C-alpha positions in Angstrom: -38.3 2.3 -22.8 -38.3 -0.7 -25.2 -38.0 -4.3 -23.9 -35.5 -6.7 -25.5 -35.9 -10.5 -25.4 -32.7 -12.4 -25.0 -31.2 -15.9 -24.9 -27.9 -16.2 -23.2 -25.5 -18.6 -21.4 -24.0 -18.0 -18.0 -20.5 -18.9 -16.7 -21.7 -22.5 -16.1 -22.9 -22.7 -19.7 -26.5 -22.8 -18.6 -29.0 -21.4 -21.1 -31.1 -18.6 -19.8 -34.1 -16.8 -21.4 -35.6 -13.5 -20.3 -36.2 -9.9 -21.1 -34.5 -6.6 -20.3 -35.4 -2.9 -20.6 -32.9 -0.7 -22.4 -32.8 2.4 -24.5 -31.6 0.5 -27.5 -30.1 -2.8 -28.6 -26.5 -1.7 -28.0 -27.3 -0.7 -24.4 -29.1 -4.1 -23.9 -26.0 -5.9 -25.2 -23.7 -3.9 -22.9 -25.9 -4.6 -19.9 -26.0 -8.3 -20.6 -22.2 -8.5 -21.2 -21.6 -6.6 -17.9 -23.6 -9.4 -16.2 -21.1 -11.9 -17.6 -23.5 -13.5 -20.1 -22.7 -14.8 -23.6 -25.5 -13.5 -25.9 -27.0 -16.2 -28.2 -30.0 -14.1 -29.4 -31.2 -10.6 -28.7 -34.2 -8.9 -30.3 -36.7 -6.2 -29.5 -40.1 -7.5 -28.3 -42.9 -6.4 -30.6 -46.5 -5.8 -29.8 -47.4 -9.3 -30.8 -45.1 -10.6 -28.0 -46.9 -8.6 -25.4 -50.4 -9.7 -26.6 -49.3 -13.3 -27.1 -50.8 -15.6 -24.4 -48.3 -17.0 -22.0 -49.4 -20.5 -22.9 -48.2 -19.9 -26.5 -44.8 -18.6 -25.3 -43.8 -21.9 -23.7 -43.7 -25.5 -24.7 -45.1 -26.5 -21.2 -48.0 -24.2 -20.1 -48.1 -25.9 -16.7 -44.6 -24.7 -16.0 -45.1 -21.2 -17.2 -44.5 -18.4 -14.6 -47.7 -16.8 -13.5 -46.5 -13.3 -12.6 -43.9 -10.7 -13.5 -41.8 -9.0 -10.9 -39.6 -5.9 -11.0 -36.3 -5.9 -9.1 -33.4 -3.8 -8.1 -30.0 -5.5 -7.9 -26.2 -5.1 -8.1 -24.3 -7.1 -10.6 -20.8 -8.7 -10.0 -19.1 -5.5 -11.3 -20.9 -3.4 -8.6 -23.3 -1.7 -11.0 -26.9 -1.1 -9.9 -29.4 -2.5 -12.4 -33.2 -2.5 -12.6 -35.2 -5.2 -14.5 -38.1 -7.6 -14.7 -38.3 -11.3 -14.3 -41.2 -13.9 -14.7 -41.7 -16.1 -11.7 -44.5 -17.8 -9.7 -43.7 -15.7 -6.6 -41.2 -13.3 -5.3 -39.0 -16.0 -3.7 -38.8 -17.9 -7.0 -37.7 -14.7 -8.8 -35.2 -13.9 -6.0 -33.8 -17.4 -6.1 -33.4 -17.3 -9.9 -31.8 -13.9 -9.9 -29.3 -15.0 -7.2 -28.5 -18.4 -8.5 -28.7 -18.1 -12.2 -27.9 -14.5 -12.9 -25.5 -14.1 -9.9 -27.0 -10.8 -8.9 -27.2 -9.3 -5.4 -30.9 -8.5 -5.2 -31.8 -5.5 -3.0 -35.6 -5.6 -3.5 -38.2 -7.3 -5.6 -41.9 -6.6 -6.0 -44.9 -7.5 -8.1 -45.1 -5.4 -11.3 -48.7 -4.5 -10.5 -47.9 -3.3 -7.0 -48.9 0.2 -6.0 -46.3 2.9 -5.3 -47.1 2.6 -1.6 -46.5 -1.1 -1.7 -43.2 -0.6 -3.6 -41.9 1.8 -1.0 -42.8 -0.6 1.8 -41.1 -3.5 0.0 -38.0 -1.5 -0.7 -37.7 -0.4 2.9 -38.2 -4.0 4.1 -35.5 -5.4 1.9 -34.9 -9.0 1.1 -33.7 -10.3 4.5 -36.6 -12.8 4.8 -36.1 -14.0 1.2 -32.3 -14.5 1.9 -33.1 -16.5 5.0 -35.5 -18.7 3.0 -32.9 -19.3 0.3 -30.2 -20.1 2.9 -32.6 -22.5 4.7 -33.4 -24.2 1.4 -29.7 -24.5 0.4 -28.9 -26.0 3.8 -31.7 -28.5 3.6 -30.5 -29.5 0.1 -27.0 -30.0 1.4 -28.3 -32.1 4.3 -30.3 -34.2 1.9 -27.3 -34.6 -0.5 -25.0 -35.6 2.4 -27.6 -38.0 3.8 -28.1 -39.5 0.3 -24.3 -39.9 -0.1 -24.0 -41.5 3.3 -26.8 -44.0 2.5 -25.1 -44.8 -0.8 -21.8 -45.5 0.9 -23.5 -47.5 3.5 -25.4 -49.6 0.9 -22.2 -50.0 -1.1 -20.3 -51.3 2.0 -23.1 -53.6 3.0 -23.4 -55.1 -0.5 -19.6 -55.5 -0.8 -19.5 -57.3 2.6 -22.3 -59.7 1.5 -20.6 -60.5 -1.8 -17.2 -61.1 -0.1 -18.9 -63.4 2.4 -20.7 -65.3 -0.4 -17.6 -65.7 -2.5 -15.7 -67.1 0.5 -18.5 -69.5 1.2 -18.7 -70.6 -2.4 -15.0 -71.2 -2.5 -15.2 -73.4 0.6 -18.2 -75.2 -0.9 -16.3 -75.9 -4.2 -13.4 -77.3 -2.2 -15.7 -79.6 -0.2 -17.7 -80.8 -3.2 -15.1 -80.3 -5.9 -14.8 -84.1 -6.7 -18.5 -84.5 -7.0 -19.3 -81.6 -9.4 -19.0 -82.5 -13.2 -16.4 -80.6 -15.2 -18.8 -78.7 -17.4 -20.8 -77.6 -14.4 -17.6 -76.4 -12.7 -16.7 -74.3 -15.8 -20.1 -72.6 -15.6 -19.7 -71.9 -11.9 -16.1 -70.5 -12.5 -17.4 -68.2 -15.2 -20.1 -66.8 -12.9 -17.5 -66.3 -10.2 -15.2 -64.4 -12.6 -18.1 -62.2 -13.6 -19.0 -61.5 -10.0 -15.4 -60.6 -9.2 -15.3 -58.1 -12.1 -18.5 -56.2 -11.1 -18.4 -56.5 -7.3 -17.1 -52.9 -7.0 -19.8 -51.5 -9.3 -22.6 -49.2 -7.9 -25.3 -51.2 -9.8 -26.3 -53.2 -6.7 -29.2 -54.9 -8.4 -27.0 -56.3 -11.1 -24.4 -57.5 -8.6 -27.2 -59.2 -6.5 -28.7 -60.8 -9.6 -25.3 -62.2 -10.7 -24.6 -63.6 -7.2 -28.0 -65.2 -7.2 -27.4 -66.8 -10.6 -24.1 -68.2 -9.2 -25.8 -69.7 -6.1 -28.6 -71.3 -8.2 -26.0 -72.8 -10.5 -24.3 -74.4 -7.4 -27.8 -75.4 -6.1 -28.4 -77.5 -9.3 -25.6 -79.8 -8.2 -27.9 -81.3 -5.6 -29.3 -83.4 -8.4 -25.9 -84.9 -9.1 -25.4 -85.7 -5.4 -28.9 -87.3 -5.3 -28.0 -89.6 -8.2 -24.8 -90.6 -6.5 -26.7 -91.4 -3.3 -25.0 -88.8 -1.1 -28.0 -87.9 1.1 -26.2 -86.0 3.8 -24.0 -84.0 1.3 -27.1 -83.2 -0.7 -29.1 -82.0 2.3 -26.1 -80.0 3.5 -25.6 -78.3 0.1 -29.3 -77.4 -0.1 -29.3 -75.8 3.3 -26.1 -73.9 2.7 -27.2 -72.5 -0.6 -30.6 -71.5 0.9 -28.8 -69.8 3.7 -26.5 -67.9 1.3 -29.5 -66.8 -0.8 -31.2 -65.5 2.4 -28.0 -63.6 3.3 -27.8 -62.2 -0.3 -31.3 -60.8 -0.1 -30.9 -59.5 3.4 -31.6 -55.7 3.5 -29.9 -55.1 6.8 -33.2 -53.9 8.3 -34.3 -54.9 11.8 -35.9 -58.4 11.9 -38.0 -57.7 15.0 -39.8 -54.9 16.8 -37.1 -54.9 19.5 -34.3 -54.5 17.0 -36.2 -51.8 15.2 -36.7 -49.8 18.4 -33.0 -50.1 19.4 -31.9 -49.1 15.9 -34.2 -46.0 15.9 -33.0 -44.9 19.3 -29.4 -45.3 18.2 -30.0 -43.2 15.1 -31.7 -40.5 17.1 -28.8 -40.4 19.6 -26.3 -40.2 16.8 -28.2 -37.3 15.2 -29.0 -35.3 18.3 -26.2 -36.1 20.8 -23.1 -37.5 19.2 -22.6 -34.5 16.8 -23.9 -31.8 19.2 -21.4 -29.6 21.0 -24.0 -28.4 23.5 -27.0 -30.6 24.2 -30.2 -28.8 25.2 -32.0 -29.7 28.4 -35.0 -31.3 26.6 -32.7 -33.5 24.5 -30.8 -34.7 27.6 -34.1 -35.5 29.3 -35.4 -37.4 26.2 -32.1 -39.2 26.0 -32.3 -40.3 29.6 -35.7 -41.8 29.0 -34.6 -43.4 25.7 -31.6 -45.0 27.3 -33.9 -46.9 29.7 -36.1 -48.0 26.8 -33.0 -49.1 24.8 -31.6 -51.0 27.8 -35.0 -52.8 28.1 -35.2 -53.9 24.5 -31.5 -54.6 23.9 -30.5 -58.3 23.6 -27.0 -59.5 24.6 -24.8 -61.0 21.8 -24.8 -64.3 23.5 -28.6 -64.5 23.5 -28.7 -63.4 19.9 -26.2 -66.1 18.9 -28.2 -68.9 20.6 -31.5 -67.6 19.1 -29.8 -67.7 15.7 -28.7 -71.3 16.3 -32.3 -72.3 17.2 -33.6 -70.6 14.1 -31.1 -72.4 11.9 -32.1 -75.7 13.5 -35.8 -75.0 12.8 -35.0 -74.3 9.1 -32.9 -77.4 8.8 -35.6 -79.6 10.4 -38.2 -78.1 8.0 -35.9 -78.9 5.0 -35.2 -82.4 6.1 -39.0 -83.0 6.6 -39.5 -81.9 3.0 -36.7 -84.4 1.9 -38.3 -87.1 4.0 -41.6 -86.6 2.2 -40.0 -86.5 -1.2 -37.7 -89.5 -0.9 -39.2 -92.7 -2.3 -36.9 -95.4 -0.7 -37.1 -96.5 2.9 -33.2 -96.2 3.1 -33.3 -92.5 2.4 -36.3 -91.9 4.7 -34.4 -93.6 7.5 -31.3 -91.4 7.0 -33.4 -88.3 6.8 -35.2 -89.3 10.0 -31.9 -89.8 11.8 -30.7 -86.4 10.6 -33.9 -84.8 11.9 -33.4 -86.4 15.4 -29.8 -85.2 15.6 -30.8 -81.6 14.6 -33.7 -81.7 17.1 -31.3 -82.7 19.9 -29.0 -79.8 19.0 -32.0 -77.5 19.0 -33.0 -78.8 22.5 -29.5 -78.2 23.8 -29.5 -74.7 22.4 -32.8 -73.9 24.0 -31.6 -75.2 27.3 -28.4 -73.2 27.1 -30.5 -70.1 26.2 -32.5 -70.5 29.3 -29.4 -70.8 31.4 -27.8 -67.8 29.8 -30.9 -65.6 30.5 -30.9 -66.8 34.1 -27.2 -66.0 34.5 -27.6 -62.5 33.0 -30.5 -61.8 35.3 -28.5 -62.9 38.4 -25.5 -60.8 37.2 -27.7 -57.7 37.0 -29.0 -58.3 40.4 -25.5 -58.9 41.7 -24.2 -55.7 40.1 -26.9 -53.7 41.9 -24.9 -53.3 45.0 -26.2 -52.3 48.4 -25.1 -48.8 47.8 -27.1 -48.6 44.6 -30.1 -50.0 46.3 -29.8 -47.5 49.2 -29.5 -44.7 46.6 -32.6 -45.9 44.8 -34.5 -46.1 48.1 -33.3 -42.6 49.1 -34.2 -41.1 45.7 -37.7 -42.7 45.9 -38.3 -41.3 49.4 -37.1 -37.9 48.3 -39.5 -37.9 45.3 -42.3 -39.0 47.6 -41.5 -36.1 50.0 -41.4 -33.6 47.2 -44.7 -34.8 45.8 -46.4 -34.7 49.2 -45.0 -31.2 49.9 -46.3 -29.9 46.6 -49.7 -31.6 47.0 -50.3 -30.3 50.6 -49.2 -26.8 49.5 -51.7 -26.7 46.7 -54.4 -28.2 49.0 -53.7 -25.6 51.7 -53.8 -22.8 49.2 -57.1 -24.0 47.8 -58.7 -24.2 51.3 -57.4 -20.8 52.3 -58.7 -19.2 49.0 -62.0 -20.9 49.4 -62.2 -19.8 53.1 -61.6 -16.1 52.3 -63.9 -16.1 49.3 -66.8 -17.7 51.2 -66.2 -15.5 54.2 -66.2 -12.4 52.0 -69.4 -13.4 50.1 -71.4 -14.3 53.2 -70.3 -11.3 55.3 -70.9 -8.6 52.7 -74.2 -7.3 51.3 -74.1 -7.8 47.5 -77.9 -7.6 47.1 -78.2 -11.4 46.8 -80.6 -11.8 49.7 -80.3 -13.3 53.1 -77.0 -15.1 53.7 -78.9 -17.9 55.3 -80.4 -18.7 51.9 -76.9 -19.2 50.4 -75.6 -22.7 49.6 -74.2 -24.4 52.7 -70.9 -25.0 50.8 -70.2 -21.2 51.3 -70.6 -21.5 55.1 -68.3 -24.5 55.6 -65.7 -22.5 57.7 -68.2 -22.8 60.6 -68.0 -26.6 60.6 -65.6 -28.5 62.9 -64.5 -30.8 60.0 -63.2 -27.8 58.0 -61.2 -26.5 60.9 -59.6 -29.9 61.6 -58.8 -30.5 57.9 -57.3 -27.0 57.5 -55.1 -27.5 60.6 -54.0 -31.0 59.6 -53.1 -29.9 56.0 -51.2 -26.9 57.4 -49.2 -29.0 59.8 -48.5 -31.7 57.2 -47.3 -29.1 54.7 -45.2 -27.4 57.4 -43.5 -30.7 58.4 -42.7 -31.8 54.9 -41.6 -28.3 53.8 -39.1 -28.1 56.7 -37.8 -31.5 55.9 -37.5 -31.1 52.1 -36.1 -27.5 52.1 -33.8 -27.5 55.2 -33.0 -31.0 56.2 -33.2 -33.0 53.0 -30.0 -35.0 53.5 -30.1 -35.3 57.3 -31.7 -38.6 58.3 -31.9 -37.6 62.0 -34.3 -34.7 61.1 -37.0 -37.2 60.0 -36.9 -38.8 63.4 -37.7 -35.4 65.0 -39.9 -33.6 62.4 -42.4 -36.3 61.5 -43.2 -37.6 65.0 -43.5 -33.9 66.1 -45.9 -33.3 63.3 -48.0 -36.4 64.2 -48.1 -35.3 67.9 -49.3 -31.8 67.0 -52.1 -33.2 64.7 -53.3 -35.6 67.5 -53.1 -32.7 70.1 -55.3 -30.5 67.9 -57.9 -33.3 67.2 -58.2 -34.1 71.0 -58.2 -30.6 72.5 -60.0 -28.4 69.9 
């Protein structure tokens, strides 16, 4: 049966190229029309096409399909069709037939496969390939959703920053309005208007660049303030613009290891717990551990605020030191030194307050841990200890008993290994007094802890009876046997 090469477009106007087997050109056209394709070009493949190397059939040899696959499928009209498709593997061919050609594929196999292999593949069907396609589609949807969420988050974060900066710029212009020359004010207003026009754009880099140009234009006014002799105003403007530039280039990422750990735990909890209808046991256990880690690394808002104040004071002191070193006149140096002393005093007060707040939080935590909670913690601890000792003595008792019976069996039977007296002494340990005492002690300990843990776990009076009785029996055995 002759092969016809075709170029068609599907319902989404996507251009498709391939080949189809048909008795004649009319049958090939009918088959392609039944598939819902619009035929752009259709011609019978000649011998030269079959002999032509694959690298010459495509503009990009690296992307050329390596194999040909035969397939059986059902078209949207419910008709059964058989054809071939070039693909790197059976999954690629199945995916293309399903997505591009909108066929329901029932089986697909390598064109060079034997009849036995074809029969086996047809019997197996395409269930596995369908699962792979569904998994890939689901993964793609998740990635697209995540990308969309990240885009919205970035857009909201940028918009919030720009709104804050515009508000601060407006306050700065009101404060320094009389000190800024008219031509400089016009340039600043132009940049503000431009930023207002583009602030809702998705070109975040351009928005950030425009906002940075606006802040640098305002920063230039410190020269005017210097000429007028306004040292305090100049220093305040420099610090404010520098702070706004830092806020502008803030990525929102954690600034410390503690913040990073807390943020990662929150993301994990949101992904695995918040949206889950039924949380698996291993996730609940992991969450229980992560909650303790998160609680350890979390910092209260009050502490964060004071740390931020201390950090701001450090930056201000550094900037004033730079001004002190640059200023030529003693008058400016004296004013700068006075400002440094005032900021240092604020820093010292903030550090003192931070220490008091940390101490208060510590005392509150201890106070909140009521006597009932302490008793519960003590009870849980004792219960865990009891469980561990019960398990340990059980395994130890089992080991001694197995060792006892194995050594007894080996030394009492004739396995042709020679005189039992020549065996290692470790196999004859059941004749020693120490072994007997150890075995009895382990047995009694295990008996006492097992009775307490399994039958009288929540009864405190039982401990007063069981453990002294166990100790008495151990002493009685050691003294009398």
